[in-house]
All heavy atoms as TSV, in Angstrom:
chain	resi	resn	atom	element	x	y	z
A	1	MET	N	N	0.843	-1.217	0.000
A	1	MET	CA	C	-0.034	-0.024	0.006
A	1	MET	C	C	0.903	1.248	-0.060
A	1	MET	O	O	1.725	1.433	0.842
A	1	MET	CB	C	-0.859	-0.033	1.235
A	1	MET	CG	C	-1.787	1.044	1.409
A	1	MET	SD	S	-2.752	0.708	2.839
A	1	MET	CE	C	-3.715	2.134	3.046
A	2	LYS	N	N	0.672	2.081	-0.992
A	2	LYS	CA	C	1.424	3.303	-1.068
A	2	LYS	C	C	0.826	4.421	-0.131
A	2	LYS	O	O	-0.363	4.522	-0.028
A	2	LYS	CB	C	1.532	3.886	-2.476
A	2	LYS	CG	C	2.337	2.968	-3.358
A	2	LYS	CD	C	2.555	3.562	-4.697
A	2	LYS	CE	C	3.536	2.767	-5.545
A	2	LYS	NZ	N	3.860	3.426	-6.732
A	3	ARG	N	N	1.660	5.222	0.415
A	3	ARG	CA	C	1.270	6.345	1.246
A	3	ARG	C	C	1.579	7.643	0.500
A	3	ARG	O	O	2.475	7.866	-0.275
A	3	ARG	CB	C	1.985	6.449	2.616
A	3	ARG	CG	C	1.686	5.252	3.465
A	3	ARG	CD	C	2.424	5.411	4.784
A	3	ARG	NE	N	1.937	6.723	5.393
A	3	ARG	CZ	C	2.543	7.157	6.443
A	3	ARG	NH1	N	3.585	6.578	6.961
A	3	ARG	NH2	N	2.189	8.351	6.842
A	4	ASN	N	N	0.629	8.546	0.742
A	4	ASN	CA	C	0.840	9.954	0.249
A	4	ASN	C	C	1.577	10.738	1.341
A	4	ASN	O	O	1.227	10.592	2.535
A	4	ASN	CB	C	-0.489	10.642	-0.033
A	4	ASN	CG	C	-1.110	10.075	-1.294
A	4	ASN	OD1	O	-0.434	9.649	-2.208
A	4	ASN	ND2	N	-2.396	10.061	-1.297
A	5	TYR	N	N	2.640	11.520	0.972
A	5	TYR	CA	C	3.375	12.301	1.939
A	5	TYR	C	C	3.131	13.787	1.651
A	5	TYR	O	O	3.189	14.230	0.614
A	5	TYR	CB	C	4.922	11.915	1.759
A	5	TYR	CG	C	5.128	10.492	2.055
A	5	TYR	CD1	C	5.252	9.586	1.005
A	5	TYR	CD2	C	5.372	10.025	3.308
A	5	TYR	CE1	C	5.527	8.210	1.257
A	5	TYR	CE2	C	5.705	8.709	3.553
A	5	TYR	CZ	C	5.742	7.765	2.493
A	5	TYR	OH	O	6.059	6.557	2.778
A	6	ASP	N	N	3.011	14.425	2.792
A	6	ASP	CA	C	2.927	15.922	2.699
A	6	ASP	C	C	4.336	16.392	3.101
A	6	ASP	O	O	4.640	16.464	4.276
A	6	ASP	CB	C	1.872	16.512	3.649
A	6	ASP	CG	C	1.681	17.969	3.497
A	6	ASP	OD1	O	2.444	18.639	2.766
A	6	ASP	OD2	O	0.779	18.540	4.271
A	7	LEU	N	N	5.032	16.802	2.119
A	7	LEU	CA	C	6.446	17.164	2.308
A	7	LEU	C	C	6.730	18.670	2.399
A	7	LEU	O	O	7.789	19.144	2.456
A	7	LEU	CB	C	7.322	16.608	1.279
A	7	LEU	CG	C	7.300	15.084	1.065
A	7	LEU	CD1	C	8.051	14.665	-0.163
A	7	LEU	CD2	C	7.903	14.462	2.276
A	8	ARG	N	N	5.553	19.483	2.457
A	8	ARG	CA	C	5.711	20.959	2.395
A	8	ARG	C	C	6.614	21.513	3.496
A	8	ARG	O	O	7.524	22.291	3.208
A	8	ARG	CB	C	4.359	21.612	2.374
A	8	ARG	CG	C	3.516	21.350	1.089
A	8	ARG	CD	C	2.285	21.968	1.093
A	8	ARG	NE	N	1.446	21.124	2.051
A	8	ARG	CZ	C	0.122	21.365	2.201
A	8	ARG	NH1	N	-0.495	22.303	1.513
A	8	ARG	NH2	N	-0.582	20.617	3.069
A	9	LYS	N	N	6.343	21.115	4.685
A	9	LYS	CA	C	7.126	21.679	5.845
A	9	LYS	C	C	8.492	21.221	5.752
A	9	LYS	O	O	9.509	21.931	6.083
A	9	LYS	CB	C	6.549	21.261	7.212
A	9	LYS	CG	C	5.256	21.995	7.502
A	9	LYS	CD	C	4.628	21.538	8.802
A	9	LYS	CE	C	3.345	22.207	9.010
A	9	LYS	NZ	N	2.649	21.757	10.234
A	10	LEU	N	N	8.779	19.950	5.390
A	10	LEU	CA	C	10.057	19.346	5.318
A	10	LEU	C	C	10.920	19.941	4.249
A	10	LEU	O	O	12.111	20.218	4.408
A	10	LEU	CB	C	9.956	17.848	5.106
A	10	LEU	CG	C	11.154	17.006	5.177
A	10	LEU	CD1	C	11.711	16.962	6.553
A	10	LEU	CD2	C	10.908	15.516	4.795
A	11	LEU	N	N	10.345	20.309	3.083
A	11	LEU	CA	C	11.150	20.826	1.990
A	11	LEU	C	C	11.160	22.290	1.856
A	11	LEU	O	O	11.956	22.832	1.073
A	11	LEU	CB	C	10.578	20.217	0.573
A	11	LEU	CG	C	10.690	18.698	0.618
A	11	LEU	CD1	C	9.973	18.272	-0.721
A	11	LEU	CD2	C	12.118	18.218	0.680
A	12	LYS	N	N	10.345	23.027	2.591
A	12	LYS	CA	C	10.234	24.545	2.509
A	12	LYS	C	C	11.617	25.237	2.550
A	12	LYS	O	O	11.902	26.104	1.847
A	12	LYS	CB	C	9.283	25.081	3.466
A	12	LYS	CG	C	8.980	26.427	3.246
A	12	LYS	CD	C	7.860	27.012	4.181
A	12	LYS	CE	C	7.480	28.475	3.807
A	12	LYS	NZ	N	6.467	28.871	4.593
A	13	PRO	N	N	12.513	24.802	3.458
A	13	PRO	CA	C	13.805	25.556	3.617
A	13	PRO	C	C	14.806	25.242	2.447
A	13	PRO	O	O	15.755	25.899	2.321
A	13	PRO	CB	C	14.380	24.999	4.908
A	13	PRO	CG	C	13.343	24.237	5.641
A	13	PRO	CD	C	12.297	23.879	4.605
A	14	HIS	N	N	14.348	24.375	1.472
A	14	HIS	CA	C	15.316	23.923	0.503
A	14	HIS	C	C	14.838	24.346	-0.924
A	14	HIS	O	O	15.151	23.640	-1.934
A	14	HIS	CB	C	15.461	22.397	0.542
A	14	HIS	CG	C	15.955	21.958	1.958
A	14	HIS	ND1	N	17.151	22.183	2.451
A	14	HIS	CD2	C	15.190	21.285	2.852
A	14	HIS	CE1	C	17.246	21.729	3.677
A	14	HIS	NE2	N	16.032	21.235	3.939
A	15	GLU	N	N	14.157	25.502	-0.968
A	15	GLU	CA	C	13.726	25.965	-2.318
A	15	GLU	C	C	14.849	26.064	-3.264
A	15	GLU	O	O	15.867	26.586	-2.993
A	15	GLU	CB	C	13.060	27.342	-2.072
A	15	GLU	CG	C	12.561	27.949	-3.359
A	15	GLU	CD	C	11.942	29.318	-3.088
A	15	GLU	OE1	O	11.987	29.891	-1.959
A	15	GLU	OE2	O	11.347	29.888	-4.063
A	16	ASN	N	N	14.573	25.604	-4.489
A	16	ASN	CA	C	15.511	25.713	-5.669
A	16	ASN	C	C	16.805	25.013	-5.375
A	16	ASN	O	O	17.940	25.447	-5.804
A	16	ASN	CB	C	15.663	27.237	-6.043
A	16	ASN	CG	C	16.211	27.274	-7.397
A	16	ASN	OD1	O	15.934	26.493	-8.364
A	16	ASN	ND2	N	16.997	28.435	-7.667
A	17	LYS	N	N	16.769	23.905	-4.666
A	17	LYS	CA	C	17.960	23.173	-4.393
A	17	LYS	C	C	17.718	21.650	-4.689
A	17	LYS	O	O	16.623	21.203	-4.866
A	17	LYS	CB	C	18.313	23.241	-2.862
A	17	LYS	CG	C	18.656	24.669	-2.523
A	17	LYS	CD	C	19.612	24.689	-1.277
A	17	LYS	CE	C	19.888	26.062	-0.758
A	17	LYS	NZ	N	20.945	26.652	-1.552
A	18	TRP	N	N	18.823	20.927	-4.694
A	18	TRP	CA	C	18.753	19.436	-4.745
A	18	TRP	C	C	18.600	18.907	-3.359
A	18	TRP	O	O	19.260	19.442	-2.409
A	18	TRP	CB	C	20.064	18.803	-5.394
A	18	TRP	CG	C	20.060	18.891	-6.922
A	18	TRP	CD1	C	20.556	19.872	-7.605
A	18	TRP	CD2	C	19.480	18.019	-7.724
A	18	TRP	NE1	N	20.427	19.612	-8.960
A	18	TRP	CE2	C	19.701	18.424	-9.065
A	18	TRP	CE3	C	18.794	16.829	-7.637
A	18	TRP	CZ2	C	19.178	17.733	-10.204
A	18	TRP	CZ3	C	18.288	16.134	-8.756
A	18	TRP	CH2	C	18.509	16.645	-9.999
A	19	VAL	N	N	17.760	17.893	-3.173
A	19	VAL	CA	C	17.512	17.446	-1.816
A	19	VAL	C	C	17.647	15.940	-1.823
A	19	VAL	O	O	17.072	15.224	-2.711
A	19	VAL	CB	C	16.064	17.842	-1.356
A	19	VAL	CG1	C	15.735	17.312	0.050
A	19	VAL	CG2	C	16.023	19.397	-1.250
A	20	ALA	N	N	18.206	15.363	-0.852
A	20	ALA	CA	C	18.280	13.890	-0.588
A	20	ALA	C	C	17.351	13.602	0.546
A	20	ALA	O	O	17.486	14.103	1.646
A	20	ALA	CB	C	19.648	13.528	-0.258
A	21	LEU	N	N	16.403	12.709	0.236
A	21	LEU	CA	C	15.430	12.279	1.246
A	21	LEU	C	C	15.634	10.898	1.642
A	21	LEU	O	O	16.133	10.136	0.793
A	21	LEU	CB	C	13.941	12.381	0.721
A	21	LEU	CG	C	13.350	13.767	0.375
A	21	LEU	CD1	C	12.091	13.640	-0.416
A	21	LEU	CD2	C	13.214	14.578	1.671
A	22	SER	N	N	15.326	10.556	2.898
A	22	SER	CA	C	15.312	9.209	3.303
A	22	SER	C	C	14.366	8.351	2.439
A	22	SER	O	O	13.413	8.918	1.867
A	22	SER	CB	C	15.117	9.077	4.802
A	22	SER	OG	O	13.835	9.609	5.082
A	23	LEU	N	N	14.584	7.082	2.406
A	23	LEU	CA	C	13.724	6.318	1.625
A	23	LEU	C	C	12.305	6.300	2.069
A	23	LEU	O	O	11.334	6.184	1.222
A	23	LEU	CB	C	14.211	4.834	1.462
A	23	LEU	CG	C	15.479	4.572	0.713
A	23	LEU	CD1	C	15.912	3.177	0.644
A	23	LEU	CD2	C	15.515	5.154	-0.718
A	24	ASP	N	N	12.125	6.412	3.407
A	24	ASP	CA	C	10.753	6.558	3.822
A	24	ASP	C	C	10.149	8.021	3.804
A	24	ASP	O	O	9.077	8.271	4.031
A	24	ASP	CB	C	10.649	6.059	5.228
A	24	ASP	CG	C	11.419	6.808	6.313
A	24	ASP	OD1	O	12.010	7.879	5.891
A	24	ASP	OD2	O	11.397	6.521	7.454
A	25	ARG	N	N	10.978	8.894	3.201
A	25	ARG	CA	C	10.583	10.317	2.947
A	25	ARG	C	C	10.120	11.097	4.152
A	25	ARG	O	O	9.336	11.977	4.148
A	25	ARG	CB	C	9.523	10.296	1.853
A	25	ARG	CG	C	10.130	9.919	0.503
A	25	ARG	CD	C	8.908	9.412	-0.441
A	25	ARG	NE	N	9.499	8.958	-1.690
A	25	ARG	CZ	C	9.959	7.701	-1.946
A	25	ARG	NH1	N	10.118	6.807	-0.971
A	25	ARG	NH2	N	10.355	7.329	-3.134
A	26	THR	N	N	10.833	10.731	5.342
A	26	THR	CA	C	10.424	11.445	6.622
A	26	THR	C	C	11.535	12.452	7.045
A	26	THR	O	O	11.287	13.217	7.846
A	26	THR	CB	C	10.269	10.445	7.755
A	26	THR	OG1	O	11.403	9.677	7.918
A	26	THR	CG2	C	9.063	9.516	7.440
A	27	LYS	N	N	12.724	12.434	6.384
A	27	LYS	CA	C	13.776	13.378	6.768
A	27	LYS	C	C	14.660	13.687	5.521
A	27	LYS	O	O	14.817	12.920	4.654
A	27	LYS	CB	C	14.479	12.795	7.939
A	27	LYS	CG	C	15.229	11.543	7.724
A	27	LYS	CD	C	15.809	10.946	8.946
A	27	LYS	CE	C	16.188	9.516	8.763
A	27	LYS	NZ	N	16.601	8.882	9.944
A	28	VAL	N	N	15.164	14.906	5.700
A	28	VAL	CA	C	16.165	15.428	4.659
A	28	VAL	C	C	17.484	14.909	5.112
A	28	VAL	O	O	17.962	15.208	6.267
A	28	VAL	CB	C	16.154	16.934	4.490
A	28	VAL	CG1	C	17.204	17.424	3.605
A	28	VAL	CG2	C	14.773	17.376	3.951
A	29	LEU	N	N	18.271	14.274	4.234
A	29	LEU	CA	C	19.606	13.733	4.570
A	29	LEU	C	C	20.673	14.628	4.030
A	29	LEU	O	O	21.811	14.593	4.449
A	29	LEU	CB	C	19.779	12.316	3.976
A	29	LEU	CG	C	18.839	11.292	4.408
A	29	LEU	CD1	C	18.983	9.927	3.724
A	29	LEU	CD2	C	18.897	11.151	5.956
A	30	GLY	N	N	20.248	15.505	2.998
A	30	GLY	CA	C	21.230	16.417	2.545
A	30	GLY	C	C	20.580	17.420	1.545
A	30	GLY	O	O	19.527	17.006	1.030
A	31	ALA	N	N	21.213	18.564	1.356
A	31	ALA	CA	C	20.647	19.517	0.333
A	31	ALA	C	C	21.748	20.408	-0.114
A	31	ALA	O	O	22.739	20.640	0.612
A	31	ALA	CB	C	19.523	20.374	1.010
A	32	GLY	N	N	21.659	20.832	-1.401
A	32	GLY	CA	C	22.689	21.694	-1.912
A	32	GLY	C	C	22.351	22.244	-3.269
A	32	GLY	O	O	21.304	21.923	-3.901
A	33	ASN	N	N	23.193	23.125	-3.730
A	33	ASN	CA	C	22.906	23.761	-5.058
A	33	ASN	C	C	23.110	22.717	-6.241
A	33	ASN	O	O	22.672	22.954	-7.325
A	33	ASN	CB	C	23.787	24.972	-5.244
A	33	ASN	CG	C	23.259	26.057	-4.354
A	33	ASN	OD1	O	22.154	26.343	-4.118
A	33	ASN	ND2	N	24.185	26.721	-3.760
A	34	THR	N	N	23.957	21.737	-5.841
A	34	THR	CA	C	24.233	20.706	-6.916
A	34	THR	C	C	23.776	19.308	-6.354
A	34	THR	O	O	23.678	19.073	-5.200
A	34	THR	CB	C	25.668	20.666	-7.395
A	34	THR	OG1	O	26.439	20.273	-6.242
A	34	THR	CG2	C	26.095	22.015	-7.901
A	35	LEU	N	N	23.613	18.385	-7.312
A	35	LEU	CA	C	23.313	17.013	-6.936
A	35	LEU	C	C	24.447	16.402	-6.141
A	35	LEU	O	O	24.267	15.768	-5.107
A	35	LEU	CB	C	22.972	16.157	-8.180
A	35	LEU	CG	C	22.708	14.699	-7.958
A	35	LEU	CD1	C	21.508	14.465	-7.014
A	35	LEU	CD2	C	22.478	14.092	-9.301
A	36	ARG	N	N	25.706	16.813	-6.521
A	36	ARG	CA	C	26.831	16.284	-5.874
A	36	ARG	C	C	26.818	16.732	-4.399
A	36	ARG	O	O	27.190	15.922	-3.450
A	36	ARG	CB	C	28.091	16.673	-6.509
A	36	ARG	CG	C	29.314	16.200	-5.945
A	36	ARG	CD	C	30.651	16.747	-6.570
A	36	ARG	NE	N	30.567	16.377	-7.990
A	36	ARG	CZ	C	31.378	15.406	-8.497
A	36	ARG	NH1	N	32.046	14.613	-7.761
A	36	ARG	NH2	N	31.238	15.172	-9.840
A	37	GLU	N	N	26.497	18.017	-4.133
A	37	GLU	CA	C	26.512	18.510	-2.758
A	37	GLU	C	C	25.494	17.705	-1.963
A	37	GLU	O	O	25.803	17.424	-0.784
A	37	GLU	CB	C	26.220	19.992	-2.656
A	37	GLU	CG	C	27.388	20.914	-3.116
A	37	GLU	CD	C	26.825	22.343	-3.262
A	37	GLU	OE1	O	25.786	22.684	-2.705
A	37	GLU	OE2	O	27.549	23.108	-3.822
A	38	ALA	N	N	24.402	17.606	-2.398
A	38	ALA	CA	C	23.306	16.849	-1.770
A	38	ALA	C	C	23.780	15.368	-1.486
A	38	ALA	O	O	23.492	14.780	-0.390
A	38	ALA	CB	C	22.001	16.911	-2.416
A	39	ALA	N	N	24.352	14.737	-2.446
A	39	ALA	CA	C	24.771	13.387	-2.306
A	39	ALA	C	C	25.836	13.181	-1.335
A	39	ALA	O	O	25.907	12.199	-0.528
A	39	ALA	CB	C	25.209	12.816	-3.712
A	40	GLU	N	N	26.841	14.063	-1.254
A	40	GLU	CA	C	27.898	14.056	-0.303
A	40	GLU	C	C	27.310	14.135	1.129
A	40	GLU	O	O	27.800	13.311	1.956
A	40	GLU	CB	C	29.016	15.160	-0.585
A	40	GLU	CG	C	29.755	14.939	-1.806
A	40	GLU	CD	C	30.683	15.997	-2.212
A	40	GLU	OE1	O	30.516	17.067	-1.571
A	40	GLU	OE2	O	31.568	15.740	-3.132
A	41	GLN	N	N	26.405	15.091	1.314
A	41	GLN	CA	C	25.765	15.119	2.551
A	41	GLN	C	C	25.090	13.886	3.027
A	41	GLN	O	O	25.112	13.402	4.245
A	41	GLN	CB	C	24.893	16.386	2.764
A	41	GLN	CG	C	25.613	17.737	2.741
A	41	GLN	CD	C	24.592	18.825	2.751
A	41	GLN	OE1	O	23.459	18.743	3.254
A	41	GLN	NE2	N	25.104	20.023	2.257
A	42	ALA	N	N	24.351	13.401	2.112
A	42	ALA	CA	C	23.529	12.141	2.380
A	42	ALA	C	C	24.447	10.928	2.646
A	42	ALA	O	O	24.221	10.072	3.572
A	42	ALA	CB	C	22.627	11.905	1.173
A	43	ASP	N	N	25.588	10.891	1.895
A	43	ASP	CA	C	26.543	9.748	2.158
A	43	ASP	C	C	27.021	9.747	3.547
A	43	ASP	O	O	27.302	8.758	4.209
A	43	ASP	CB	C	27.692	9.806	1.182
A	43	ASP	CG	C	27.265	9.333	-0.267
A	43	ASP	OD1	O	26.084	8.841	-0.441
A	43	ASP	OD2	O	28.000	9.729	-1.173
A	44	LYS	N	N	27.237	10.958	4.117
A	44	LYS	CA	C	27.886	11.058	5.505
A	44	LYS	C	C	26.800	10.467	6.482
A	44	LYS	O	O	27.275	10.094	7.625
A	44	LYS	CB	C	28.103	12.496	5.865
A	44	LYS	CG	C	29.327	13.047	5.056
A	44	LYS	CD	C	29.531	14.522	5.350
A	44	LYS	CE	C	30.648	15.060	4.501
A	44	LYS	NZ	N	30.867	16.504	4.762
A	45	LYS	N	N	25.482	10.505	6.230
A	45	LYS	CA	C	24.540	10.085	7.160
A	45	LYS	C	C	24.433	8.479	7.099
A	45	LYS	O	O	23.905	7.907	7.959
A	45	LYS	CB	C	23.170	10.615	6.779
A	45	LYS	CG	C	23.054	12.068	6.770
A	45	LYS	CD	C	22.837	12.646	8.185
A	45	LYS	CE	C	22.978	14.204	8.273
A	45	LYS	NZ	N	21.810	14.920	7.880
A	46	GLY	N	N	25.050	7.855	5.980
A	46	GLY	CA	C	25.095	6.388	5.917
A	46	GLY	C	C	23.762	5.704	5.635
A	46	GLY	O	O	23.544	4.550	5.808
A	47	GLU	N	N	22.733	6.515	5.087
A	47	GLU	CA	C	21.496	5.897	4.740
A	47	GLU	C	C	21.246	6.031	3.237
A	47	GLU	O	O	21.826	6.893	2.578
A	47	GLU	CB	C	20.252	6.632	5.414
A	47	GLU	CG	C	20.247	6.590	6.963
A	47	GLU	CD	C	19.028	7.255	7.477
A	47	GLU	OE1	O	17.870	7.113	6.881
A	47	GLU	OE2	O	19.163	8.005	8.477
A	48	LYS	N	N	20.488	5.073	2.660
A	48	LYS	CA	C	20.165	5.187	1.347
A	48	LYS	C	C	19.192	6.360	1.177
A	48	LYS	O	O	18.390	6.718	2.118
A	48	LYS	CB	C	19.461	3.759	0.820
A	48	LYS	CG	C	20.464	2.679	0.795
A	48	LYS	CD	C	19.790	1.590	0.157
A	48	LYS	CE	C	20.892	0.433	0.056
A	48	LYS	NZ	N	20.497	-0.669	-0.737
A	49	SER	N	N	19.210	7.006	-0.019
A	49	SER	CA	C	18.382	8.177	-0.204
A	49	SER	C	C	17.796	8.178	-1.615
A	49	SER	O	O	18.159	7.467	-2.504
A	49	SER	CB	C	19.224	9.357	0.082
A	49	SER	OG	O	20.318	9.406	-0.758
A	50	VAL	N	N	16.850	9.046	-1.787
A	50	VAL	CA	C	16.277	9.359	-3.105
A	50	VAL	C	C	16.341	10.875	-3.263
A	50	VAL	O	O	16.396	11.722	-2.278
A	50	VAL	CB	C	14.746	8.950	-3.088
A	50	VAL	CG1	C	13.931	9.601	-2.055
A	50	VAL	CG2	C	14.177	9.070	-4.402
A	51	PHE	N	N	16.640	11.283	-4.476
A	51	PHE	CA	C	16.940	12.723	-4.698
A	51	PHE	C	C	15.831	13.348	-5.533
A	51	PHE	O	O	15.083	12.763	-6.342
A	51	PHE	CB	C	18.193	12.844	-5.519
A	51	PHE	CG	C	19.397	12.391	-4.786
A	51	PHE	CD1	C	19.816	11.035	-4.935
A	51	PHE	CD2	C	20.129	13.298	-3.941
A	51	PHE	CE1	C	20.899	10.590	-4.221
A	51	PHE	CE2	C	21.242	12.756	-3.251
A	51	PHE	CZ	C	21.657	11.464	-3.365
A	52	ILE	N	N	15.601	14.749	-5.294
A	52	ILE	CA	C	14.645	15.477	-5.952
A	52	ILE	C	C	15.165	16.927	-6.096
A	52	ILE	O	O	15.916	17.366	-5.242
A	52	ILE	CB	C	13.260	15.524	-5.126
A	52	ILE	CG1	C	12.225	16.276	-5.911
A	52	ILE	CG2	C	13.452	16.137	-3.748
A	52	ILE	CD1	C	10.869	16.266	-5.332
A	53	LYS	N	N	14.965	17.508	-7.193
A	53	LYS	CA	C	15.270	18.950	-7.456
A	53	LYS	C	C	14.090	19.718	-7.211
A	53	LYS	O	O	13.090	19.545	-8.009
A	53	LYS	CB	C	15.864	19.079	-8.865
A	53	LYS	CG	C	16.138	20.478	-9.378
A	53	LYS	CD	C	17.217	21.153	-8.506
A	53	LYS	CE	C	17.688	22.436	-9.278
A	53	LYS	NZ	N	17.547	23.552	-8.351
A	54	LEU	N	N	14.154	20.560	-6.404
A	54	LEU	CA	C	12.969	21.477	-6.058
A	54	LEU	C	C	13.049	22.714	-6.893
A	54	LEU	O	O	14.057	23.287	-7.005
A	54	LEU	CB	C	13.013	21.914	-4.607
A	54	LEU	CG	C	12.821	20.777	-3.534
A	54	LEU	CD1	C	12.925	21.361	-2.151
A	54	LEU	CD2	C	11.585	20.080	-3.752
A	55	PRO	N	N	11.932	23.078	-7.534
A	55	PRO	CA	C	11.886	24.319	-8.196
A	55	PRO	C	C	11.722	25.522	-7.341
A	55	PRO	O	O	11.476	25.334	-6.181
A	55	PRO	CB	C	10.628	24.174	-9.130
A	55	PRO	CG	C	9.711	23.277	-8.322
A	55	PRO	CD	C	10.688	22.289	-7.550
A	56	PRO	N	N	11.856	26.721	-7.934
A	56	PRO	CA	C	11.561	27.906	-7.022
A	56	PRO	C	C	10.115	27.869	-6.797
A	56	PRO	O	O	9.259	27.397	-7.596
A	56	PRO	CB	C	11.883	29.122	-8.049
A	56	PRO	CG	C	12.813	28.603	-9.079
A	56	PRO	CD	C	12.397	27.023	-9.190
A	57	PHE	N	N	9.689	28.184	-5.577
A	57	PHE	CA	C	8.299	28.091	-5.239
A	57	PHE	C	C	7.385	29.081	-5.829
A	57	PHE	O	O	6.129	29.057	-5.751
A	57	PHE	CB	C	8.187	28.043	-3.586
A	57	PHE	CG	C	8.854	26.925	-3.055
A	57	PHE	CD1	C	9.410	27.093	-1.760
A	57	PHE	CD2	C	8.978	25.699	-3.665
A	57	PHE	CE1	C	10.028	25.927	-1.172
A	57	PHE	CE2	C	9.621	24.644	-3.028
A	57	PHE	CZ	C	10.111	24.805	-1.730
A	58	ASP	N	N	7.861	30.159	-6.337
A	58	ASP	CA	C	7.059	31.282	-6.988
A	58	ASP	C	C	6.716	30.964	-8.459
A	58	ASP	O	O	6.353	31.976	-9.143
A	58	ASP	CB	C	7.669	32.587	-6.717
A	58	ASP	CG	C	9.019	32.732	-7.390
A	58	ASP	OD1	O	9.633	31.742	-7.765
A	58	ASP	OD2	O	9.518	33.894	-7.427
A	59	VAL	N	N	7.058	29.835	-9.008
A	59	VAL	CA	C	6.806	29.543	-10.340
A	59	VAL	C	C	5.899	28.298	-10.502
A	59	VAL	O	O	5.856	27.502	-9.519
A	59	VAL	CB	C	8.025	29.323	-11.249
A	59	VAL	CG1	C	8.896	30.661	-11.252
A	59	VAL	CG2	C	8.817	28.197	-10.762
A	60	SER	N	N	5.232	28.159	-11.605
A	60	SER	CA	C	4.443	26.931	-11.928
A	60	SER	C	C	5.062	26.176	-13.050
A	60	SER	O	O	5.735	26.810	-13.917
A	60	SER	CB	C	3.038	27.407	-12.306
A	60	SER	OG	O	2.374	28.073	-11.260
A	61	TYR	N	N	4.939	24.952	-13.009
A	61	TYR	CA	C	5.453	24.135	-14.105
A	61	TYR	C	C	4.376	23.332	-14.800
A	61	TYR	O	O	3.501	22.774	-14.041
A	61	TYR	CB	C	6.446	23.024	-13.455
A	61	TYR	CG	C	6.899	21.964	-14.544
A	61	TYR	CD1	C	7.850	22.347	-15.450
A	61	TYR	CD2	C	6.374	20.715	-14.536
A	61	TYR	CE1	C	8.221	21.438	-16.441
A	61	TYR	CE2	C	6.728	19.827	-15.399
A	61	TYR	CZ	C	7.658	20.203	-16.392
A	61	TYR	OH	O	8.058	19.269	-17.336
A	62	VAL	N	N	4.217	23.581	-16.007
A	62	VAL	CA	C	3.130	22.983	-16.707
A	62	VAL	C	C	3.751	22.324	-18.064
A	62	VAL	O	O	4.332	22.950	-18.834
A	62	VAL	CB	C	2.107	23.948	-17.242
A	62	VAL	CG1	C	0.973	23.301	-18.106
A	62	VAL	CG2	C	1.432	24.710	-16.043
A	63	PRO	N	N	3.805	20.978	-18.065
A	63	PRO	CA	C	4.452	20.323	-19.176
A	63	PRO	C	C	3.676	20.565	-20.450
A	63	PRO	O	O	2.430	20.744	-20.386
A	63	PRO	CB	C	4.419	18.875	-18.837
A	63	PRO	CG	C	3.445	18.713	-17.765
A	63	PRO	CD	C	3.242	20.037	-17.125
A	64	ALA	N	N	4.315	20.711	-21.535
A	64	ALA	CA	C	3.631	20.883	-22.827
A	64	ALA	C	C	3.819	19.728	-23.809
A	64	ALA	O	O	4.923	19.113	-23.795
A	64	ALA	CB	C	4.187	22.160	-23.502
A	65	LEU	N	N	2.829	19.221	-24.382
A	65	LEU	CA	C	2.912	18.162	-25.350
A	65	LEU	C	C	3.057	18.778	-26.775
A	65	LEU	O	O	2.355	19.687	-27.145
A	65	LEU	CB	C	1.737	17.328	-25.239
A	65	LEU	CG	C	1.437	16.638	-23.901
A	65	LEU	CD1	C	0.084	15.875	-23.965
A	65	LEU	CD2	C	2.536	15.630	-23.633
A	66	THR	N	N	3.978	18.281	-27.467
A	66	THR	CA	C	4.119	18.819	-28.922
A	66	THR	C	C	3.806	17.719	-29.860
A	66	THR	O	O	3.845	16.575	-29.707
A	66	THR	CB	C	5.536	19.331	-29.044
A	66	THR	OG1	O	6.448	18.263	-28.796
A	66	THR	CG2	C	5.771	20.514	-28.186
């Protein structure tokens, strides 16, 4: 059974950055301006992680089909 996660409070301080999340998506393991920075911080924690690039919060993203 998949769970929906409300990550707004967890991710708010990391606007426009790469973020490493724990696999259960309950904590930030690392964050940085580059994927490498986020990965290095996460590696120090010794946990497996998943990465996401957060956009600026004042813009909208709408994919376009061509």
